[in-house]
C-alpha positions in Angstrom: 177.2 149.6 68.1 173.6 147.6 69.2 171.9 149.0 72.2 171.8 146.8 75.4 167.6 146.1 75.7 166.5 147.9 78.3 164.7 145.9 81.3 160.2 145.9 80.0 158.7 147.9 83.0 157.1 145.7 86.2 153.8 146.5 84.6 153.6 146.2 80.6 155.1 142.0 81.8 152.2 142.1 84.3 150.4 142.9 81.1 151.8 140.1 78.7 150.5 137.4 81.0 146.9 138.7 81.7 145.8 137.2 78.2 146.9 134.0 78.8 145.1 134.1 82.6 142.1 135.2 81.4 141.3 132.3 78.4 142.4 129.7 81.7 140.2 131.2 83.9 137.3 131.0 80.9 137.8 128.0 79.9 138.2 126.6 83.6 135.0 128.0 84.5 132.6 125.7 82.0 132.0 128.6 79.8 132.1 127.8 75.7 134.2 130.1 73.7 131.8 131.0 70.7 133.1 132.3 67.1 130.7 134.8 66.8 128.3 137.1 69.3 125.4 135.9 70.2 122.5 138.3 70.8 120.9 138.3 74.4 117.1 138.5 74.0 115.9 140.1 77.7 112.2 139.9 78.4 110.1 140.3 81.2 111.5 138.3 84.6 109.8 135.4 85.2 108.6 135.0 88.6 109.9 132.9 91.8 108.2 129.7 91.8 106.3 128.8 95.4 104.6 126.3 96.8 101.3 127.0 97.0 98.8 126.7 94.5 98.4 129.0 91.7 95.1 128.7 91.6 92.4 126.4 93.3 91.0 123.4 90.8 87.3 123.3 89.2 85.2 120.3 89.8 81.9 118.8 91.7 83.4 117.8 94.6 84.5 120.6 97.3 86.6 120.7 100.2 86.5 123.4 102.8 89.6 124.9 103.8 91.1 127.2 107.1 93.0 130.1 106.1 93.7 133.4 108.3 93.4 136.9 107.5 93.8 139.4 110.3 93.9 137.0 113.2 91.2 135.0 112.4 90.1 131.9 110.4 88.1 132.1 107.6 86.6 129.3 105.8 87.2 129.1 102.1 85.4 126.6 99.3 87.6 125.0 96.4 86.0 123.1 94.3 88.0 119.4 93.1 87.7 116.6 90.4 87.0 114.5 93.8 86.5 114.4 97.8 90.6 114.3 99.2 91.0 112.1 101.4 91.8 113.4 105.6 96.1 112.9 103.9 94.7 115.1 100.7 92.6 117.8 102.3 95.5 118.7 105.3 98.3 118.5 102.4 95.9 121.4 100.3 96.2 123.2 103.8 99.4 123.6 104.1 100.7 124.3 100.3 98.8 127.5 101.8 96.2 130.2 100.0 96.5 130.1 96.0 97.2 133.8 94.6 93.8 135.2 94.1 93.3 134.0 98.0 96.2 135.6 99.1 95.3 139.0 96.8 92.4 138.8 99.5 94.2 139.0 102.2 94.3 135.4 103.0 97.5 133.8 105.1 98.4 131.4 107.3 99.8 130.2 110.6 101.5 126.7 109.5 104.7 126.2 108.6 104.9 124.2 105.4 104.8 120.6 104.9 106.8 119.8 107.0 104.8 121.0 109.9 102.2 117.5 109.9 103.4 114.6 109.0 100.6 112.5 108.7 96.9 112.1 109.3 95.0 108.8 110.1 91.5 108.8 110.4 90.1 106.5 113.5 87.2 105.5 113.4 85.6 109.6 113.1 88.4 110.8 114.4 91.8 112.2 112.6 95.1 111.6 114.2 97.4 113.8 113.1 101.4 113.3 113.9 103.3 116.0 114.4 107.4 115.4 113.4 110.0 115.6 116.4 111.3 118.9 117.8 107.7 121.2 116.7 106.7 122.2 119.7 103.7 124.1 121.1 104.4 127.8 122.5 101.2 128.8 122.9 102.0 131.7 121.0 98.5 133.2 119.0 100.9 131.8 116.1 100.4 128.2 117.3 96.5 129.2 117.9 95.9 129.6 114.7 97.7 127.1 113.4 96.3 124.4 115.2 92.6 126.0 114.7 93.2 125.7 110.7 94.5 122.1 111.1 91.3 121.3 113.7 88.5 123.2 111.7 90.1 122.3 108.2 89.7 118.3 109.3 86.0 118.6 110.6 84.7 120.0 108.1 84.8 117.0 105.7 81.8 114.8 106.3 83.4 111.3 108.7 85.4 113.5 110.7 84.2 115.0 114.2 87.0 115.2 116.0 91.3 115.9 116.2 93.7 114.7 118.3 97.5 115.5 118.4 100.1 112.7 118.8 104.1 113.2 118.8 105.1 109.3 118.3 102.3 107.6 118.6 101.6 109.6 122.0 99.0 112.5 122.2 99.6 115.6 123.1 97.8 118.9 124.5 98.1 121.8 122.1 97.0 125.2 122.9 92.8 126.3 123.0 91.5 130.0 122.3 91.3 130.5 125.9 95.5 129.5 126.3 95.0 125.8 128.2 96.1 122.6 126.4 93.7 120.1 125.2 94.0 116.3 124.8 90.7 115.5 124.3 89.6 115.5 120.1 89.0 118.7 119.1 86.4 120.3 117.0 85.5 123.8 115.6 83.9 125.3 118.0 86.4 124.4 120.1 88.1 127.4 117.9 84.5 129.2 117.5 85.9 132.1 119.5 88.5 132.6 116.1 86.1 131.8 113.1 85.5 134.7 111.3 82.1 135.7 110.5 80.9 135.3 106.7 
């Protein structure tokens, strides 16, 4: 006389379903199945890439960029293979400080590549077009940001002033005394913010 089969406990039925389910999930996520175990070498983690240049280039030409340290504008000299045009100069400024410059405590008040749409040289005045939606709040960071642009561009031979526009119309930008100006600006307008030495 055979004994009737006892029903399997629910937990045992769950365990029997689990291996095929795991195989289905692994196959579905795109992870290839390997026949032999693979050794994974652990090394030092790589550094996260940033928009900032890693080192200043060298060459016969020079550019002056104005970065910030302790709430002041600081002139930084970089050597380049050739002198950049105004757009190239502004692009270098917007990339921010190199790692070596960061180690010296230098930073930027500019938020990156989207801050400036373009720069065009008309006569000896650089016309900097700002994207729509960027508004000046008059805060110290804004004053420093505009100071960085003005001092950097006017450090280049042939540029005596900088005006800022949005959709081609001049806009007022903040000065250190909290006033707004639409006239061509020079480094002298931000002289109180420039660090000595």
